[in-house]
N, C-alpha and C positions, 0 to 999 in steps of 0.2 A: 623800312622795319616795323614801324608802327602799322601800315596797312596790312603786312604779312602776317603778324601777330593779331590783328582782328579779323583776319581771313581763317587764321588757324584757331580762333577762339569759336568761330560760328561752325567751323567743320567738326568740333569737338562735342559742340552741343548737338548739332544735327545727329552726330553718330551717337551719343548717348540717346537720344530720342529712338534711333532705330534699333540699338541694343535693348533697349527697355521694351519695345514692342516685341521685339523677338521672344523675350524671355517670358513676356506675357503669354503668347501663343504656344509655348513649350511644355509638353506633357511630362510627366514622371520619367517616362522612357526615353523623351529626347531632351529632357533638359541639360544633362552633361554635356551632350553632343551642341547644344544650343549654346550654351556656358562658353564652351572651347570656341566656338566661331566667333562669340562676340569678343571674346579676348584676344584672339587672332586679327580681328578688324582694328581693335583698338591699338594694337601692336603695330600694324601696318600702317596706320593714320600718324603713329608718332614716328615711327621712322622715315615716312615722307616729309613730315614737317622738319626733322632734322636735316634731310638732305635740301630741303627748300631754304633753310636759315645757312647752310653750307654754301649754296649756291649765291644766294646774296652776299654773304661773307666775300666770295672771291670777285663779285662785281664790284663791291665797295673798296676792294683793295686797290682797283685802278685809281682811284681818287685819294690814295693815301698821302701823298706830298700834301695835299689841301688839309688833311686831319692833322699832319704832324705840324702843319704851320700853326693850326688852331691851338694845338695842344702847347707849343713854345709860347704861344702868346698868353694863354690860360694859367701856364705855370711859370712864368717869369718871377724871379724874385731878385731885385735889386737894393745895393746898399743905399739908404737915403740920407745919409748924413746925420748931422746931430740937433737936427729942428726938433723941438718939442711939440709941435703943433703935428706930428705925422698921425695918419689915422690907424687904428689897430687893423692888421692884416688876417685874416684866417688862413690857414693852409689851403692850397690850390686855388685862391683867389689871385687874379691877375693884377697888376698894379702898372702904373705909369708913371715915369719920372719925368716933369716938365723942365725944360731949360730954364736958366734964370731969365732969358731973354724974353720968353713967353709967360713968364709967371709973376704976378703981382704980389705973392706970397714970401718971394726972398728964393734963393737960388735952392735947387735940390728938392722942389715942394713935392710932394707925392698926391695924386689924385685919388679920390675915393676908389676902392677896389670895384673891379666889373664883375659882379655877383653871378651876373647871367653868363657871361662867357665861359665862366670857370664851370658852372653848372652843365653847360652844354658840352665842354669838354670833357667832363666826367662821365656824362650819359655817354658821350662816342666811345671812349674807353670800354665803358661795360658792354656796349652792344658789340664791340670788335672782340672783346674778350669772350662773350657769350658764342658768338658766330665761330670763333675758333675752335671751341670746345665742340659746337655742335659739328664741324666739321671732322675733328678727330674721333667723334662716335660713330660718323657715318662710314668713315674710311673701314671701320671693323664691323660693320654690318653686313649680312649678307644680302645678294642683290635676288630678293624673294619675287620680284615683277619678272625679272629674266628668267629665272629658275620656271616658274609657272609657264611663261610663252615658250619656253623651248620643251617643255614636257608636252603640253598639249598639240604644238606642232609636231612632235615626234608621234603621238598617238594618230592624228589625223593623217599623217603619211602613212602609217601602217594601216588604216582602214580605208585610205582612198578618198578622203575628203578635203574639203577646202572652205574656208568660212565666209558666209554672207553677214557683212558686219551690220549690227544692229545699233540704232542710237542709243547711247548709253543714258536711259533715264528710268523711270519707274515703271515704265510700260514694256522694257526689254523682254522679259519672260515673255509674254502675249504676242509681242511683234515678232520673235523669232518664232512661235508655234505657228503664228499665222503662215510665214514665210514656207515653212516645213508643209503645212497642208497645201499650199499652192504647187509646192515643187514637187509633191509626189501624188497629186491630183485627188485628194480627199474632201469631200464636202463638208461643212460644218453644218450639223443639224439644226435647222430652224427652229425647231421645237425646244431645243436645247439652249437656244439664243432667248428664248422669251418673245419670238415673233409668230405671227399666223404662217402656216405652211404657204399660203399662196403668195406669201409678200416674201419669200425665199430669193426669187429670181431678181425681183426688183432692186435688192440692196446688193447682190452681186456676191453671193456666197460662194461662188468658185474661188474667188480671191478674197477672203475676209481680210479685215483689218485688225488692229489690237484691240478695238472697241468693242466688236463682235465675240471674240475671244474672251475678253473680260466678262462680257454680259452671259454668255453661253456658261462660264465657270461659275458664276454667281447663282444662276438656276440651277444648275447641277447642285451646287453645296446645298441650296434651299431643298431641293427635291429629295435630297440624301442626308436629311440633317441628323438622322439617328446614327450614320457612318462617322460623319465628320464632327459631331458635337463633343468627342472625347478627345479632340486635338485641338479645341477651340476653348479660351477662357471665358471670351464675350459670350453674347448670344450670336446664334448661327445667323440670325436675321441681320444684327448689326456687323457682322463680319462679311456677310455678303454684300451687303451695300457698299462698304467699303471697296470690295472687288470690283466692283460694277461701275461706281461714280466717282472714285479717285484715283490717284496715281500710286496707291500702297504697292509696295515690292511684292511679287508671287515669288513662292518657293515649292518645295517638296508637297505641300496639300494641295495646291494649285495644279500641279503635274500630276497628281494621282487624280483629281477631278478631270483633266482634259484626257488622260488615258481611257477613263471611261465613256466619256462622252464620244468620242471619235474611234473607240475600238483598236487604239494602235498601241505599239511598244515604244516607250519613250527611253532613248539612250542618252546620256549625259556625260560627256568627257570633262573630267575632273582636272583641277589644277596640278594634280599629282600623277595624270596620266592614267589612272584607272577610269573604268567606265559604269556608272550606277544605272542600273536598267529597272523602270518602272513598268509593268505590266498592267494592264486591264483586268477587272476581277472577273468578268464573264467573258471567257475565251470563246463561249459557243458562238455568240453572235456574230464573229468574224474568223471563220476557221484559217485564213491565210492571213495573219496577222502583219501588218506593215510596220517598219519602224520609222520613227522620227528622231532627229539627231540633233543634239545642241550641246554647246561647249557653254561650261559654267566657269567664270572667272572670280577670283576673290581679290587677287591684288593690283592685276595689270591695269584697272581703270580707276581714275581719280574718285569717282562716287561709290566704290566699294564694288559689291557684288553684280554681276554682269552676266547676260546670255547672249549669245550670238547664235546664228543658224547655221547648219553644216551641210552642205549639198556634195552630191558627188563629184569629185574633182574632174575637171576637163581635160583632155587629150591624153586619158588613159582607161585600162579596161576596168571595169568594175569589181571590187575585190568580192570573193565569196561569201563574205560575212555579210554583204549588200543585197546579192544577187537571192540568196536562199530564203529570204524575207520579203521581197518586193514584188 
């Protein structure tokens, strides 16, 4: 239980850091939405912690006979005769009566209470009570992870898509976008990645990885500083450096940049089944706009928000929603 509580505390600290960063980057228009997302993340984390405590309680119940024996030993209270040398006993302390044949202090002598054993027994009882309460709370909570999973699955079936699982880390948005570029055959512009055009073929831009997508996003944010500055509370240069050089999570702002870089329409399947569409501002540069499909999870993954790449489902005809834009 101590290890679980330590991990829960660390996850709470990490989440607080993430939500603080989100609130910092929120604008006046998006502040309420961002705040609602942060509250949802905190609520989901608390629900997961409650479920984990409940599971730990279930596992510990298998060792209940041993706990009961410890409790009996800790709470035993015995009559000790009329000896005036009896030690003062606090409630909950365990005592042991030594037979006269084993004691040099006379029949019925009481040894000093075992305070450590009593403390351990009280702590075990408190942990069990806490776990029981957590289990009762978990039983009344909705399965938000399951609901999100089912709604996204229904949306994917409707649009003839299947998921390409992306590693759940801070790079998932960029890795999912890189997989989409490789799937639909779009080349990431070398200029937007901050590299000489002559080196584009040397680094394999036909199949870019998340690092290249990160660099391209950072370069575009710098080039379009006037457009992105209103959405960023820190300097554009500092923000772009974090995008390019760290595992900072990406979101709507980065998707806007990627839509502009590649001239694609980005369709994001949300956890409630709806589809959010992000379009490039300059439609003239690509008259036949292609679509990039991503799935966005808020509850299903332990680390929080996550993006997966969506590909046309195998073994079936391509829906009209995909054929008309591909």
